[in-house]
C-alpha positions, 0 to 999 in steps of 0.5 A, a space after each residue: 263192286 259192292 261185294 268187293 267193298 265188303 270183302 275189303 272191309 272183312 280183311 281190314 277187320 281181320 288185320 287189326 283185331 284191337 281196333 275191331 274189338 273197340 269198334 264192335 264193342 262200341 257199336 254192339 253196346 250202343 245198339 243193344 241199349 237202343 234195341 232194348 229201349 225200342 222193345 220196351 216202347 213197343 211193349 208199352 204201346 204195341 198190340 200185345 196180349 191181351 190187347 192184340 186188337 190195339 191197332 184198331 181200338 180207340 180208347 176213352 180215358 178221361 173227361 176234362 171239364 174247364 171253367 169259362 175262363 179256361 184257368 182251371 179244370 177237373 179231369 178223370 174217368 167217367 160214369 158207367 151211365 155216361 159211357 153207355 149213353 155216349 159210347 156204347 150206343 155208337 153205330 159205327 164200331 164193331 163193339 164197345 166195352 166199358 170197364 174200370 181202371 184197377 181198384 185195390 182190394 184184399 183177400 185172405 188165405 188164413 192169416 196171409 193177406 193178398 193185395 189185389 188189383 180188381 176191375 169191373 167190366 161188361 161182357 164185351 170186355 172179353 170180346 174186345 180183348 183176347 184173353 187166354 182162358 186156362 180154365 172155365 169161361 168169361 161171364 156173359 150178359 146173363 150173369 150180369 143181368 142176374 147180378 151173379 157174384 162171379 169172378 174171373 181170376 188170373 193164374 197167378 191169383 189161383 196159385 196164391 189163393 188156392 195153392 195150385 197151378 193146374 187143378 181146376 178151380 172153376 166153381 170154387 168160392 173166393 172171398 174178397 173184401 168179405 164178399 163171396 164170389 164163385 170163380 167162373 174162369 181163369 186167365 193168363 196174367 197180363 202186364 200191369 203196363 196195360 192198365 185198360 186190361 190188367 187186373 188180378 180179378 175181374 167182376 161183372 159191373 153189377 156186383 157190389 162196390 162198382 158204383 155203376 148206377 152213379 147218375 153224374 157224368 164223372 165216375 170210375 169207368 173208361 171205354 175201349 171202342 173196337 173198329 171193324 177195320 182200321 179205316 173205320 176209326 176216323 168215322 168212329 171218332 167223328 160220330 163220338 165227337 158229334 155226340 160229345 158236342 151235344 153235351 149241355 153246358 154250362 153245368 155243375 159236377 161235384 160242386 165244380 162249375 164247368 163251361 166246357 167238356 172235352 172227351 176224346 176217343 184216341 188210339 192208345 199211343 195218343 192216350 199215352 202221350 196225350 197228357 204230355 202234349 196237352 200239358 203246355 209248351 213248357 211240358 212239351 219242351 221238357 219232354 222232347 228235351 229229355 228224348 233229345 238228350 237220351 238219343 244224343 247220349 245213346 247215339 250221338 256220343 258213341 257215334 262221335 267216339 267211333 268217328 275218331 276210331 274210324 278216322 284212325 282206321 282209315 288214315 292207316 290206309 292212306 298209302 292205299 288211298 294215294 295209290 288209288 287216287 294216282 290211278 284215277 279213282 274218283 273221290 266219290 268212289 272212295 267215299 262210297 267204299 268207306 261208307 259201305 265198309 262202315 255200314 257193313 261193320 255196323 251191321 256186324 255189331 248190330 248182329 251181335 247186339 241182336 243176340 245181346 238184346 235177346 239175352 237181355 230181354 229174356 233176363 228182364 222177362 224172367 226177373 219179375 221186374 215188370 210183372 208178367 212182362 213179355 218184351 220181345 223182338 218182333 218185326 217192328 222192333 227188328 226193322 227199327 233196329 236195322 234202321 238205327 244200324 244204318 243211321 249209326 253206320 252213316 253217322 260214324 262213317 261219313 265224316 272219316 270218309 270225307 276227310 280221307 277223300 280230301 287227302 292229296 295224292 302226295 300227302 297220302 303217299 307220304 303217310 
């Protein structure tokens, strides 16, 4: 029966090319936008290069210090010492890395200034993240303990500074902010949308200007905690939180009197939306309101338009409906048939949208709009897109089918 419904839907598509064009154009354009947005969200929070282990990694991004009345707060990254005491010493994780977010620096090639994003890290940074080394190797614990002035650079900086894309630059000198470093490795560049791992240059934390010896709780460092298995993540969070709960309060940080300290180890997605969700009811309302509005514009309005098109398309077949009703076809069967037909048409539009999405993603990746972007259609994005197709098909097909089913036999035969 399902095969017959699909055959009928195909014949109907061929019968009215104009309606078919309008329907498929609306479906494919809407789903293309939704697929591109889904791919972009996956690009932001999914497990991609070099954070391929993000699904079993917890992130410590900031410390929040509040006063006793909870009317004011101070927040920001932590010191290297604090994270060493409270995160690096955890027993449950496989590894913990401490690093900074990006800092701004400059390098010069002749009179040309190169603006750089730099990052200070420990040796475990290269084990928690999976960078692709195009040349050389990462620095290790010995380099860090010796205070070696070494650096790992990206292939893009190699091209800009050394004017080469394939020649080895390991062992060569690079001058950044009047300090000379020896290049020890070259890695494939990563997108700036991954702030925990993105940089143009990576230094050991024992090199100058890292401020790793700061004795306070606040500083410029964050941490990534790698669990052996995803099932260990809750235990890691509990162990870490038990240590945070032992921080003595009240206290003073840079002149700010605090009575409460909050530091969380969260998944990347939680870190990503955490500031919004903890920003109070007003900010959450605005956030979900924007999401609802965008979904309505991208999914609701096109569905409403397609409902009108589908109503016209279905009502043209009123005589067929009347005849089938006259021969005893139940309403349930007729409704199901038209819903199946609409879902089938939607999936054709979805297939067109998939091709358009691949083209759009390729253009975005090649445009340089997002530096080193690697948007893609992976299994997660594909399955979400198929689910959207199904929902879209149901939204635009149920109402016309129900309206058709309510037609009396006499009215249908008169049409």
